[in-house]
N, CA, C and O of each residue as an XYZ file, in Angstrom:
968
protein
N       1.133     -1.431     -0.262
C      -0.042     -0.228      0.083
C       1.024      0.948      0.084
O       2.034      1.011      0.784
N       0.440      2.147     -1.141
C       1.306      3.372     -0.791
C       1.271      4.112      0.306
O       0.237      3.978      0.960
N       2.126      4.911      0.758
C       2.049      5.635      1.998
C       1.532      7.097      1.615
O       2.041      7.763      0.714
N       0.606      7.460      2.299
C       0.207      8.760      2.207
C       0.927      9.904      2.202
O       1.705      9.888      3.156
N       1.000     10.678      1.696
C       1.945     12.152      1.838
C       1.026     13.118      2.580
O      -0.128     13.475      2.343
N       1.978     13.468      3.654
C       1.610     14.923      4.426
C       1.954     16.394      3.701
O       3.101     16.841      3.672
N       1.031     16.946      3.236
C       1.508     18.161      2.768
C       1.776     19.005      3.779
O       1.117     19.023      4.818
N       3.073     19.997      3.463
C       2.973     20.747      4.529
C       1.687     22.279      4.775
O       0.901     22.613      3.888
N       1.757     22.786      5.780
C       0.741     23.978      5.826
C       1.151     24.863      6.086
O       0.514     25.888      5.845
N       2.628     24.947      6.812
C       3.495     26.083      7.533
C       4.710     26.365      7.053
O       5.437     25.392      7.255
N       5.173     27.071      6.613
C       6.930     26.852      6.943
C       7.624     26.603      8.047
O       7.252     27.093      9.113
N       8.716     25.822      7.973
C       9.219     25.306      9.216
C      10.814     25.303      8.996
O      11.446     24.858      8.038
N      11.329     26.002     10.296
C      12.667     26.078     10.468
C      13.785     25.603      9.508
O      13.503     24.598      8.855
N      14.601     25.970      9.375
C      15.867     25.110      8.831
C      16.359     24.147      9.715
O      16.233     24.225     10.937
N      17.009     23.091      9.019
C      17.262     22.034     10.004
C      18.644     22.096     10.292
O      19.152     21.574     11.284
N      19.387     22.874      9.238
C      20.978     22.643      9.422
C      21.474     23.796      9.071
O      21.021     24.450      8.132
N      22.711     24.249      9.980
C      23.279     25.743      9.337
C      24.762     24.961      8.951
O      25.259     25.650      8.060
N      25.489     24.034      9.196
C      26.938     23.709      8.888
C      26.379     22.506      7.598
O      25.437     21.714      7.645
N      27.280     22.739      6.607
C      27.205     21.605      5.680
C      27.238     19.851      6.135
O      28.091     19.350      6.868
N      26.400     19.320      5.668
C      26.661     17.977      5.911
C      27.629     17.144      5.300
O      28.228     16.197      5.810
N      27.735     17.689      3.923
C      29.007     16.726      2.965
C      29.794     18.333      2.595
O      29.152     19.274      2.129
N      30.743     18.373      2.796
C      31.924     19.448      2.407
C      32.986     19.172      1.630
O      33.719     18.295      2.086
N      33.304     19.648      0.590
C      34.432     19.538     -0.505
C      35.665     20.468     -0.035
O      35.463     21.638      0.290
N      36.647     20.027     -0.020
C      37.602     21.240      0.091
C      39.270     20.610     -0.817
O      40.147     19.811     -0.490
N      39.051     21.421     -1.952
C      40.074     20.973     -2.925
C      41.173     22.229     -3.146
O      40.925     23.434     -3.188
N      42.327     21.620     -3.260
C      43.371     22.653     -3.471
C      44.515     22.127     -4.508
O      44.303     20.953     -4.813
N      45.560     22.629     -5.073
C      46.895     21.890     -5.292
C      47.432     21.637     -4.036
O      47.405     22.217     -2.950
N      48.107     20.242     -4.631
C      49.384     19.519     -3.732
C      50.211     20.688     -3.016
O      50.701     21.709     -3.497
N      50.203     20.170     -1.635
C      51.246     21.092     -0.864
C      51.061     22.662     -0.376
O      51.850     23.541     -0.032
N      49.736     22.581     -0.507
C      49.230     23.898     -0.078
C      49.185     24.271      1.774
O      49.314     25.301      2.435
N      48.921     22.761      2.109
C      48.552     23.091      3.776
C      47.170     22.341      3.800
O      47.038     22.219      5.018
N      46.250     21.861      3.344
C      45.027     21.403      3.329
C      44.941     20.455      4.746
O      44.182     20.530      5.712
N      45.910     19.657      4.475
C      45.788     18.783      5.707
C      46.525     19.521      7.038
O      46.547     18.904      8.103
N      47.170     20.964      6.927
C      47.436     21.485      8.272
C      46.507     22.003      8.653
O      46.314     21.868      9.861
N      45.555     22.776      7.925
C      44.300     23.547      8.475
C      43.163     22.741      8.785
O      42.230     23.224      9.428
N      43.152     21.424      8.342
C      42.228     20.175      8.575
C      42.751     19.925      9.850
O      41.986     20.118     10.794
N      43.797     19.568     10.063
C      44.438     18.957     11.545
C      43.746     19.739     12.765
O      43.386     19.229     13.826
N      43.632     21.146     12.371
C      43.117     22.538     13.472
C      41.757     22.203     13.726
O      41.408     22.701     14.796
N      40.936     21.620     13.223
C      39.554     21.514     13.061
C      39.282     20.685     14.560
O      39.978     19.682     14.718
N      38.520     20.964     15.434
C      38.617     20.601     16.351
C      37.318     19.421     16.312
O      36.319     19.754     15.674
N      37.324     18.112     16.956
C      36.595     17.121     17.074
C      36.352     16.554     15.705
O      35.212     16.190     15.414
N      37.486     16.434     14.714
C      37.556     15.729     13.375
C      38.411     14.873     13.186
O      39.604     15.145     13.319
N      38.019     13.761     12.868
C      38.585     12.451     12.557
C      39.467     12.532     11.288
O      38.759     12.492     10.282
N      40.508     12.611     11.074
C      41.261     12.473      9.390
C      41.417     11.001      9.133
O      42.069     10.269      9.878
N      40.791     10.592      8.042
C      40.957      9.438      7.506
C      42.069      9.409      6.276
O      41.818      9.805      5.137
N      43.263      8.904      6.682
C      44.499      9.276      5.853
C      44.831      8.016      4.790
O      45.274      6.877      4.938
N      44.348      8.882      3.544
C      44.740      7.426      2.557
C      46.237      7.904      1.929
O      46.866      7.123      1.216
N      46.570      8.766      2.136
C      48.205      9.301      1.326
C      49.052      9.269      2.326
O      50.182      9.708      2.112
N      48.785      8.849      3.393
C      50.069      8.758      4.450
C      50.650     10.314      4.552
O      51.817     10.645      4.339
N      49.599     11.148      4.912
C      49.790     12.728      4.672
C      49.981     13.442      6.204
O      50.532     14.541      6.260
N      49.507     12.777      7.444
C      49.320     13.347      8.601
C      50.504     13.186      9.611
O      50.631     13.677     10.732
N      51.249     12.449      8.980
C      52.589     12.137     10.003
C      53.271     13.648     10.445
O      54.083     13.726     11.367
N      52.876     14.691      9.749
C      53.733     15.840     10.132
C      52.785     16.800     10.742
O      53.098     17.987     10.838
N      51.553     16.319     11.193
C      50.665     17.336     11.635
C      50.359     16.690     13.028
O      50.757     15.547     13.256
N      49.634     17.425     13.995
C      49.186     17.095     15.364
C      47.423     17.063     15.167
O      46.509     17.883     15.249
N      47.547     15.817     14.906
C      45.756     15.624     14.642
C      45.370     14.156     15.133
O      46.154     13.371     15.666
N      43.604     13.853     14.772
C      43.339     12.647     15.118
C      43.546     12.090     13.827
O      43.050     12.823     12.971
N      44.030     11.182     13.405
C      44.111     10.531     12.226
C      44.120      9.030     12.235
O      44.561      8.469     13.239
N      43.690      8.338     11.245
C      43.719      6.750     11.291
C      43.967      6.679      9.627
O      43.373      7.288      8.737
N      45.144      5.639      9.537
C      45.644      5.292      8.007
C      44.557      4.019      7.347
O      44.357      2.961      7.944
N      44.168      4.239      6.522
C      43.514      3.549      5.651
C      44.195      3.318      4.114
O      44.623      4.130      3.293
N      44.100      1.845      4.102
C      44.755      1.592      2.822
C      44.113      0.997      1.465
O      44.376      1.226      0.285
N      42.921     -0.079      2.246
C      42.064     -0.813      1.659
C      40.905     -0.681      2.407
O      40.721     -0.111      3.483
N      39.826     -1.555      1.370
C      38.501     -1.633      2.087
C      38.322     -2.467      3.120
O      37.235     -2.415      3.694
N      39.112     -3.202      3.481
C      39.104     -3.811      4.963
C      39.347     -2.898      6.276
O      38.941     -2.942      7.438
N      40.039     -2.216      5.681
C      40.344     -0.852      6.726
C      39.292      0.143      7.093
O      39.005      0.582      8.207
N      38.700      0.445      5.748
C      37.346      1.120      5.720
C      36.549      0.449      6.754
O      36.304      0.912      7.868
N      36.175     -0.650      6.300
C      35.001     -1.523      7.086
C      35.518     -1.493      8.825
O      34.716     -1.253      9.727
N      36.977     -1.781      9.062
C      36.952     -1.861     10.124
C      37.022     -0.479     11.224
O      36.821     -0.439     12.438
N      37.415      0.670     10.191
C      37.297      2.171     10.918
C      35.650      2.046     10.995
O      35.247      1.992     12.157
N      34.892      2.004     10.249
C      33.328      2.026     10.283
C      32.904      1.240     11.760
O      32.373      1.788     12.726
N      33.176      0.243     11.681
C      32.750     -0.576     12.880
C      33.340      0.227     14.400
O      32.689      0.526     15.401
N      34.275      0.352     14.214
C      34.968      1.038     15.501
C      34.407      2.225     15.821
O      34.250      2.477     17.015
N      33.970      3.245     14.751
C      33.487      4.362     15.493
C      32.023      4.325     15.542
O      31.584      5.240     16.239
N      31.088      3.541     15.015
C      29.895      2.696     15.657
C      30.006      2.168     17.014
O      29.193      2.576     17.844
N      30.953      1.263     17.384
C      31.381      0.757     18.341
C      31.732      1.573     19.619
O      31.639      1.093     20.749
N      32.248      3.162     19.290
C      32.693      4.069     20.121
C      31.424      5.203     20.545
O      31.509      6.144     21.334
N      30.124      4.719     19.659
C      29.075      5.570     19.627
C      29.252      6.833     18.852
O      28.730      7.830     19.350
N      29.833      6.961     17.829
C      30.010      8.013     16.855
C      30.479      9.116     17.617
O      29.661      9.942     18.024
N      31.942      9.263     17.915
C      32.165     10.306     18.845
C      32.928     11.367     18.145
O      33.696     11.994     18.875
N      32.895     11.672     17.036
C      33.552     12.780     16.092
C      32.511     13.469     15.312
O      31.642     12.809     14.742
N      32.549     14.918     15.243
C      31.537     15.759     14.669
C      31.841     15.903     13.172
O      31.089     16.364     12.313
N      33.143     15.401     13.015
C      33.165     15.395     11.382
C      34.473     14.519     11.184
O      35.436     14.425     11.946
N      34.261     13.919      9.993
C      35.247     13.208      9.557
C      35.830     13.392      7.942
O      35.203     13.317      6.885
N      37.173     13.642      8.172
C      37.542     14.184      6.791
C      38.473     12.970      6.068
O      39.437     12.406      6.585
N      37.963     12.756      4.855
C      38.853     11.718      3.684
C      39.682     12.905      3.238
O      39.359     13.985      2.742
N      41.216     12.206      3.670
C      42.377     12.843      3.000
C      42.842     12.045      2.276
O      43.234     11.151      3.026
N      43.084     11.752      1.177
C      42.288     12.631      0.002
C      41.457     11.979     -0.610
O      41.590     10.768     -0.431
N      40.436     12.342     -1.433
C      39.289     11.310     -2.221
C      39.868     10.807     -3.357
O      39.417      9.882     -4.033
N      41.126     11.585     -3.608
C      41.563     11.083     -5.339
C      41.992      9.554     -4.817
O      41.394      8.556     -5.218
N      42.758      9.516     -4.164
C      43.125      8.088     -3.183
C      41.821      6.851     -2.756
O      41.907      5.623     -2.743
N      40.925      7.539     -2.511
C      39.885      7.084     -1.871
C      39.061      6.229     -3.184
O      38.579      5.099     -3.099
N      39.062      7.160     -4.440
C      38.685      6.066     -5.586
C      39.518      4.880     -5.822
O      39.038      3.904     -6.398
N      40.735      4.899     -5.415
C      41.270      3.552     -5.644
C      41.054      2.617     -4.671
O      41.047      1.453     -5.073
N      40.885      2.788     -3.569
C      40.507      1.787     -2.551
C      39.014      1.529     -2.655
O      38.734      0.655     -1.836
N      38.045      1.891     -3.259
C      36.826      1.612     -3.217
C      36.672      0.572     -4.683
O      35.553      0.108     -4.902
N      37.788      0.244     -5.630
C      37.527     -0.466     -6.561
C      36.764     -1.579     -6.162
O      35.604     -1.712     -6.551
N      37.593     -2.802     -5.044
C      36.539     -3.977     -4.841
C      35.379     -3.881     -4.491
O      34.743     -4.923     -4.649
N      34.703     -2.853     -3.978
C      33.362     -2.875     -3.722
C      32.783     -2.269     -5.103
O      31.559     -2.158     -5.038
N      33.250     -1.909     -6.155
C      32.633     -1.683     -7.364
C      32.575     -2.868     -8.214
O      31.705     -3.176     -9.030
N      33.917     -3.636     -7.806
C      33.898     -5.164     -8.627
C      32.858     -5.645     -7.791
O      31.809     -5.590     -8.434
N      32.662     -6.113     -6.595
C      31.333     -6.751     -6.456
C      30.146     -6.495     -6.425
O      29.246     -7.297     -6.175
N      30.023     -5.181     -6.717
C      28.622     -4.558     -7.497
C      28.377     -5.024     -8.861
O      27.365     -5.494     -9.380
N      29.464     -4.799     -9.285
C      29.330     -5.377    -10.831
C      28.980     -6.885    -11.130
O      28.204     -7.347    -11.966
N      29.944     -7.642    -10.014
C      29.579     -9.162    -10.301
C      28.240     -9.831     -9.489
O      28.070    -11.020     -9.219
N      27.585     -8.990     -9.268
C      26.481     -9.322     -8.527
C      25.195     -9.039     -9.693
O      24.041     -9.363     -9.412
N      25.516     -8.457    -10.901
C      24.560     -8.301    -12.237
C      24.736     -9.543    -13.018
O      25.634    -10.334    -12.728
N      23.881     -9.761    -14.044
C      23.871    -10.725    -14.769
C      24.997    -10.690    -15.662
O      25.652    -11.700    -15.919
N      25.271     -9.404    -16.204
C      26.357     -9.414    -17.139
C      27.869     -9.472    -16.369
O      28.958     -9.588    -16.929
N      27.652     -9.377    -15.181
C      28.908     -9.177    -14.453
C      29.537    -10.282    -13.703
O      30.660    -10.344    -13.202
N      28.624    -11.096    -13.730
C      28.873    -12.450    -12.597
C      30.228    -13.437    -12.888
O      30.760    -14.188    -12.070
N      30.554    -13.245    -14.060
C      31.628    -13.931    -14.228
C      33.257    -13.220    -14.393
O      34.352    -13.668    -14.732
N      32.773    -11.955    -13.980
C      34.277    -10.952    -14.367
C      35.360    -11.284    -13.213
O      35.250    -11.326    -11.988
N      36.142    -11.440    -13.841
C      37.284    -11.807    -13.235
C      38.626    -11.162    -12.742
O      39.543    -11.620    -12.060
N      38.378     -9.695    -13.442
C      39.140     -8.620    -13.229
C      39.474     -7.921    -12.102
O      38.938     -8.256    -11.045
N      40.450     -6.788    -12.124
C      40.330     -6.136    -10.816
C      39.873     -4.275    -10.972
O      39.368     -3.564    -10.103
N      40.181     -3.988    -12.062
C      39.918     -2.629    -12.029
C      38.565     -2.495    -13.263
O      38.822     -2.547    -14.465
N      37.256     -2.335    -12.782
C      36.126     -2.386    -13.812
C      35.955     -0.936    -14.396
O      34.898     -0.549    -14.895
N      37.171     -0.115    -14.281
C      37.022      0.898    -15.198
C      37.815      0.615    -16.370
O      38.158      1.568    -17.070
N      38.191     -0.675    -16.717
C      38.947     -0.923    -17.790
C      37.778     -1.612    -18.736
O      38.099     -1.944    -19.877
N      36.615     -1.798    -18.341
C      35.506     -2.450    -19.095
C      35.281     -1.784    -20.513
O      35.810     -0.685    -20.675
N      34.533     -2.343    -21.592
C      34.664     -1.526    -22.592
C      33.224     -0.685    -22.667
O      32.098     -1.059    -22.340
N      33.716      0.710    -23.272
C      32.825      1.513    -23.355
C      32.411      2.187    -22.237
O      31.298      2.711    -22.204
N      33.369      2.246    -21.086
C      33.444      2.914    -20.025
C      32.063      2.175    -19.207
O      31.410      2.953    -18.512
N      31.649      0.885    -19.254
C      30.582      0.507    -18.498
C      31.101      0.219    -17.203
O      30.180      0.151    -16.389
N      32.146      0.037    -16.736
C      32.447     -0.048    -15.247
C      32.391      1.436    -14.410
O      32.390      1.420    -13.179
N      32.353      2.502    -15.037
C      32.464      3.553    -14.305
C      31.163      3.855    -13.424
O      31.132      4.579    -12.429
N      30.111      3.162    -13.984
C      28.837      3.399    -13.030
C      28.794      2.969    -11.717
O      28.256      3.478    -10.734
N      29.550      1.786    -11.871
C      29.402      0.926    -10.606
C      30.799      1.447     -9.696
O      30.954      1.162     -8.509
N      31.499      2.037    -10.283
C      32.608      2.946     -9.275
C      32.086      3.837     -8.644
O      32.253      3.901     -7.426
N      31.308      4.763     -9.333
C      30.589      5.893     -8.972
C      29.717      5.537     -7.857
O      29.507      6.369     -6.974
N      29.085      4.140     -7.809
C      28.001      4.019     -6.669
C      29.007      3.247     -5.549
O      28.664      3.325     -4.370
N      29.930      2.692     -5.802
C      30.864      2.068     -4.751
C      31.130      3.672     -3.769
O      30.780      3.938     -2.620
N      31.758      4.372     -4.622
C      32.297      5.797     -4.004
C      31.134      6.003     -3.203
O      31.025      5.623     -2.037
N      30.319      6.578     -3.821
C      29.153      7.229     -3.098
C      28.398      6.350     -1.975
O      27.767      6.972     -1.120
N      28.424      4.925     -1.925
C      28.106      4.214     -0.616
C      28.820      4.338      0.284
O      28.206      4.525      1.334
N      30.475      4.313      0.426
C      30.944      4.817      1.301
C      30.927      5.961      1.910
O      31.140      5.925      3.122
N      30.726      7.025      1.395
C      30.722      8.233      1.549
C      28.847      8.460      2.625
O      28.425      8.992      3.651
N      28.474      7.831      1.741
C      27.042      7.905      2.629
C      27.109      7.241      4.136
O      26.605      7.691      5.165
N      27.776      6.201      3.984
C      27.766      5.073      5.093
C      28.498      6.389      6.305
O      28.017      6.552      7.427
N      29.387      6.989      5.911
C      30.339      7.772      7.067
C      29.731      8.829      7.409
O      30.022      9.424      8.447
N      28.667      9.280      6.481
C      27.719     10.472      6.685
C      26.668     10.174      7.822
O      26.065     11.133      8.303
N      26.468      9.167      8.183
C      25.659      8.416      9.075
C      26.223      8.530     10.318
O      25.493      8.338     11.290
N      27.651      8.868     10.520
C      28.291      8.368     11.798
C      29.057      9.818     12.482
O      29.942      9.895     13.335
N      28.291     10.945     11.696
C      28.942     12.488     12.104
C      28.122     13.409     11.321
O      27.275     13.288     10.437
N      28.689     14.408     11.977
C      27.653     15.850     11.657
C      28.122     16.119     10.226
O      27.207     16.219      9.409
N      29.070     16.223      9.875
C      30.031     16.765      8.248
C      31.086     15.807      8.003
O      31.918     15.413      8.819
N      30.966     15.492      6.847
C      31.668     14.494      5.837
C      32.529     15.388      5.145
O      32.071     16.069      4.228
N      33.849     15.473      5.514
C      34.690     16.468      4.406
C      35.519     15.709      3.226
O      36.075     14.677      3.600
N      35.666     16.022      2.025
C      36.069     15.252      1.259
C      37.190     16.159      0.909
O      36.878     17.229      0.388
N      38.574     15.877      1.131
C      39.746     16.603      0.406
C      40.289     16.320     -0.877
O      40.864     15.240     -1.020
N      40.219     16.972     -1.668
C      40.756     16.467     -2.946
C      41.885     17.325     -3.591
O      42.231     18.238     -2.841
N      42.498     17.286     -4.677
C      43.673     17.981     -5.447
C      42.706     18.596     -6.565
O      41.528     18.298     -6.761
N      43.503     19.537     -7.258
C      42.852     20.110     -8.511
C      42.998     19.261     -9.735
O      43.488     18.140     -9.865
N      42.446     20.083    -10.608
C      42.770     19.453    -12.100
C      42.618     20.824    -12.790
O      41.835     21.621    -12.275
N      43.271     21.169    -13.875
C      42.974     22.579    -15.057
C      41.857     21.976    -15.891
O      41.839     20.822    -16.320
N      40.845     22.989    -16.079
C      39.727     22.731    -17.333
C      39.732     24.020    -17.950
O      39.966     25.148    -17.516
N      39.453     23.626    -18.931
C      39.017     24.922    -19.712
C      37.471     25.064    -19.636
O      36.680     24.135    -19.801
N      37.090     26.586    -19.313
C      35.678     26.806    -19.228
C      35.400     28.490    -19.835
O      36.199     29.418    -19.957
N      34.335     28.429    -20.052
C      34.111     29.984    -20.612
C      33.968     30.868    -19.277
O      33.467     30.656    -18.172
N      34.720     32.100    -19.954
C      34.583     33.218    -18.952
C      33.428     33.779    -18.507
O      32.953     34.514    -19.373
N      32.669     33.725    -17.338
C      31.272     34.592    -17.054
C      31.200     35.868    -17.896
O      30.227     36.318    -18.500
N      32.933     36.542    -17.765
C      32.312     38.218    -18.191
C      32.695     38.310    -20.044
O      32.123     39.003    -20.885
N      33.901     37.303    -20.241
C      34.196     37.617    -21.849
C      33.445     36.745    -22.776
O      33.109     37.085    -23.910
N      33.146     35.340    -22.105
C      33.076     34.363    -23.096
C      34.168     33.620    -23.605
O      34.072     32.531    -24.170
N      35.060     34.158    -23.417
C      36.259     33.192    -23.933
C      36.331     32.072    -23.409
O      35.614     31.824    -22.440
N      37.365     30.957    -24.004
C      37.696     29.966    -23.110
C      38.909     30.565    -22.051
O      39.789     31.381    -22.325
N      38.709     30.040    -21.063
C      39.851     30.310    -19.866
C      40.249     29.262    -19.167
O      39.285     28.509    -19.037
N      41.398     28.751    -18.541
C      41.802     27.887    -17.539
C      41.038     27.758    -16.182
O      41.557     28.674    -15.545
N      40.415     27.365    -15.618
C      39.804     27.231    -14.423
C      40.470     25.876    -13.759
O      41.317     25.095    -14.192
N      39.713     25.927    -12.500
C      39.885     24.664    -11.764
C      39.143     23.580    -11.314
O      38.109     23.905    -10.729
N      39.386     22.254    -11.421
C      38.425     21.633    -11.307
C      38.688     20.609     -9.723
O      39.633     20.857     -8.974
N      37.899     19.730     -9.502
C      38.134     18.873     -8.701
C      38.698     17.553     -9.146
O      38.003     16.973     -9.980
N      39.662     17.028     -8.824
C      40.351     16.181     -9.526
C      39.834     14.597     -8.784
O      40.422     13.998     -7.883
N      38.553     14.183     -9.498
C      38.007     12.899     -9.519
C      37.398     12.529    -10.883
O      36.806     13.292    -11.647
N      37.628     11.336    -11.033
C      37.365     10.698    -12.172
C      35.908     11.074    -12.887
O      34.926     11.105    -12.146
N      35.718     11.394    -14.469
C      34.560     11.292    -15.160
C      33.709     12.196    -14.594
O      34.070     13.323    -14.257
N      32.390     11.690    -14.445
C      31.373     12.098    -13.953
C      31.333     12.249    -12.567
O      30.473     13.023    -12.146
N      32.326     11.488    -11.452
C      31.948     11.314    -10.146
C      32.357     12.576     -9.564
O      31.975     12.750     -8.407
N      33.232     13.751    -10.241
C      33.368     14.763     -9.818
C      31.969     15.773     -9.515
O      31.590     16.323     -8.481
N      31.417     15.743    -10.870
C      30.092     16.615    -10.811
C      29.009     15.906     -9.850
O      28.138     16.577     -9.296
N      29.103     14.619     -9.698
C      27.935     14.084     -9.040
C      28.245     14.270     -7.244
O      27.359     14.362     -6.394
N      29.715     14.293     -6.994
C      30.152     14.744     -5.670
C      29.669     16.083     -5.579
O      28.795     16.366     -4.760
N      30.223     17.037     -6.444
C      29.611     18.301     -6.325
C      28.252     18.486     -5.815
O      27.797     19.065     -4.828
N      27.651     17.708     -6.946
C      25.724     18.237     -6.781
C      25.391     17.705     -5.437
O      24.624     18.400     -4.771
N      25.796     16.677     -4.952
C      25.557     16.304     -3.553
C      26.210     17.213     -2.388
O      25.658     17.217     -1.288
N      27.327     17.953     -2.596
C      28.052     18.540     -1.607
C      26.668     19.736     -1.087
O      25.625     19.895     -1.721
N      26.964     20.294     -0.072
C      26.279     21.713      0.355
C      27.465     22.699      0.591
O      27.325     23.859      0.977
N      28.395     22.220      0.369
C      29.582     23.676      0.383
C      30.764     22.871     -0.524
O      31.198     21.732     -0.353
N      31.088     23.766     -1.441
C      32.618     23.435     -1.993
C      33.524     24.770     -1.862
O      33.163     25.916     -2.130
N      34.594     24.415     -1.457
C      35.470     25.631     -1.100
C      36.885     25.256     -1.722
O      37.338     24.118     -1.600
N      37.501     26.178     -2.336
C      38.851     26.191     -2.952
C      39.832     26.625     -2.067
O      39.715     27.825     -1.817
N      40.764     26.071     -1.502
C      41.986     26.681     -0.669
C      42.971     26.878     -1.422
O      43.350     26.069     -2.269
N      43.521     28.037     -1.179
C      44.976     28.615     -1.619
C      45.621     29.391     -0.688
O      45.176     29.860      0.359
N      46.930     29.496     -1.274
C      47.715     30.481     -0.025
C      48.063     31.549     -0.718
O      48.239     31.522     -1.936
N      48.190     32.588      0.015
C      48.437     34.043     -0.708
C      49.444     34.699      0.360
O      49.009     35.372      1.295
N      50.985     34.435      0.143
C      51.731     34.700      0.967
C      51.955     33.519      2.027
O      52.044     32.358      1.627
N      52.044     33.843      3.396
C      51.863     33.063      4.275
C      50.703     32.544      4.914
O      50.691     31.521      5.599
N      49.573     33.394      4.632
C      48.003     33.141      4.723
C      47.290     31.937      3.418
O      47.430     31.830      2.200
N      46.497     31.186      4.480
C      45.587     30.627      3.813
C      44.122     31.177      3.676
O      43.468     31.655      4.602
N      43.703     31.032      2.346
C      42.335     31.112      2.385
C      41.421     30.103      1.691
O      41.867     29.323      0.849
N      39.819     30.133      2.144
C      39.180     29.400      1.778
C      37.844     29.891      0.928
O      36.904     30.317      1.599
N      37.736     29.862     -0.242
C      37.237     30.367     -0.994
C      35.826     29.905     -1.502
O      35.915     28.806     -2.050
N      34.441     30.451     -1.486
C      33.577     29.731     -1.980
C      32.783     30.892     -3.085
O      31.568     30.963     -3.266
N      33.726     31.653     -3.667
C      33.432     32.173     -4.611
C      33.563     31.668     -5.706
O      34.674     31.197     -5.947
N      32.289     31.559     -6.974
C      32.633     31.130     -8.051
C      33.606     31.431     -9.237
O      34.237     30.561     -9.837
N      33.642     32.579     -9.463
C      34.699     32.905    -10.508
C      34.894     32.001    -11.511
O      34.028     31.753    -12.350
N      36.204     31.383    -11.475
C      36.691     30.221    -12.511
C      36.939     29.110    -11.786
O      37.789     28.310    -12.178
N      36.269     28.916    -10.688
C      36.495     27.923    -10.070
C      35.020     26.772     -9.692
O      33.819     26.950     -9.895
N      35.566     25.911     -9.243
C      33.981     25.162     -8.884
C      33.745     25.266     -7.544
O      34.235     24.356     -6.876
N      33.107     26.149     -6.927
C      32.798     26.160     -5.941
C      31.436     26.767     -5.604
O      30.696     27.077     -6.537
N      31.013     26.978     -4.214
C      29.611     27.399     -3.656
C      29.316     26.694     -2.392
O      30.082     25.878     -1.879
N      28.040     27.087     -1.860
C      27.821     26.837     -1.103
C      26.222     27.013     -0.458
O      25.837     28.177     -0.338
N      25.391     26.045     -0.089
C      23.982     26.369      0.204
C      23.864     27.007      1.596
O      22.908     27.727      1.882
N      24.963     26.695      2.549
C      24.630     27.291      3.941
C      24.733     29.003      3.907
O      25.698     29.532      3.356
N      23.798     29.711      4.460
C      23.834     31.372      3.943
C      25.250     31.611      4.303
O      26.029     31.997      3.433
N      25.646     31.408      5.531
C      26.926     32.100      5.662
C      28.113     32.218      5.108
O      28.927     33.130      5.251
N      28.223     30.753      4.128
C      29.209     31.039      3.346
C      29.197     30.894      1.913
O      30.207     30.639      1.258
N      27.829     31.090      1.343
C      27.766     31.331      0.000
C      28.330     32.466     -0.468
O      28.053     33.453      0.212
N      29.017     32.654     -1.384
C      29.877     33.667     -2.287
C      30.804     34.148     -1.197
O      31.197     35.261     -1.544
N      31.288     33.838     -0.127
C      32.109     34.513      0.537
C      33.453     33.857      0.576
O      33.620     32.716      0.145
N      34.444     34.608      1.113
C      35.860     34.181      1.517
C      36.525     34.274      2.626
O      36.569     35.341      3.238
N      37.184     33.100      3.081
C      37.765     33.649      4.324
C      39.112     33.454      4.569
O      39.767     32.760      3.792
N      39.667     34.017      5.632
C      41.204     33.564      5.730
C      41.198     32.936      6.992
O      40.853     33.425      8.068
N      41.704     31.559      6.698
C      41.615     30.740      7.884
C      42.710     30.111      8.810
O      42.578     29.423      9.822
N      44.011     30.625      8.056
C      45.168     30.427      8.694
C      46.088     31.530      8.373
O      46.012     32.188      7.336
N      46.979     31.712      9.324
C      47.857     32.805      9.150
C      49.180     32.391      9.753
O      49.059     31.453     10.541
N      50.342     32.816      9.601
C      51.680     32.489      9.771
C      52.137     33.564     11.028
O      52.260     34.769     10.806
N      52.355     32.999     12.293
C      52.565     33.980     13.208
C      54.023     33.381     14.016
O      54.101     32.270     14.539
N      54.850     34.150     13.982
C      56.314     33.736     14.309
C      56.753     32.386     13.754
O      56.913     32.176     12.552
N      56.920     31.558     14.644
C      56.987     30.080     13.866
C      55.755     29.210     13.957
O      55.765     27.987     14.090
N      54.984     29.776     13.893
C      53.518     28.783     14.041
C      52.616     29.486     12.750
O      52.800     30.499     12.076
N      51.527     28.404     12.755
C      50.430     28.374     11.979
C      49.354     28.824     13.019
O      49.163     28.171     14.045
N      48.622     30.017     12.706
C      47.325     29.967     13.460
C      46.401     29.870     12.544
O      46.453     30.482     11.478
N      45.067     28.749     13.029
C      44.275     28.391     12.421
C      42.915     28.736     12.685
O      42.695     28.285     13.809
N      41.786     29.346     12.216
C      40.535     29.872     12.746
C      39.184     29.308     11.691
O      38.851     29.742     10.588
N      38.644     28.293     12.433
C      37.766     27.414     11.696
C      36.041     28.295     12.030
O      35.035     28.106     11.347
N      36.114     28.988     12.930
C      34.958     29.404     13.531
C      33.687     30.380     12.689
O      32.551     30.668     13.067
N      34.404     30.719     11.444
C      33.670     31.806     10.684
C      33.001     30.563      9.444
O      32.118     30.815      8.624
N      33.812     29.043      9.639
C      32.909     28.061      8.807
C      32.276     27.497      9.186
O      31.253     27.230      8.554
N      32.513     26.967     10.475
C      31.862     26.051     11.072
C      30.745     27.092     12.395
O      31.275     27.654     13.354
N      29.922     27.116     12.254
C      28.983     28.272     13.001
C      28.670     27.366     14.497
O      27.979     27.862     15.386
């Protein structure tokens, strides 16, 4: 029996202020891990062995078994973290390949498949399952915290200038094919991290970048979140996470 839909009769208050899924991307070695490590109540899922030089809460994840063990441990500890950050999702793409393979093997077409990388299937048939596998992991971890942060590298992309209409080089999130567009659509906030001198900025301005945010306090804004003071780096997330 089809469930009856109750139509709203008045406006309700917003349920969230901070993003549920948050993408931060930047060129390599810009200090993404350093600024994320300063975010309180945040577990970094390190897929690139990049947290050795940061004082933070992190776990090393190298394969699917590590991911499953981590999820079980977080559940057993009664979800102790406000945020879980994957550093980086570029490497996570490789880690989820066994999940994608299992998904494909459950289909009539893939039941006899014995390869290791379904992305090599003819006519790109395997990318659909790769995207499903990636999303399944992120969705599972979204249930374990308030915000999942996806940290990514950048790649150059030719786009049309919003002012002149001419092709210009912009930056995009370094994920394979449609995966970048899908994750951007699902994200509540997409911020581009860059350095200007010794200071670090997180921008949600569109311009020639893939950026934007649903939360009102982030939309179209740019924030200085780190600066060098003497021999240390001061990081301030208070304007980002309300």
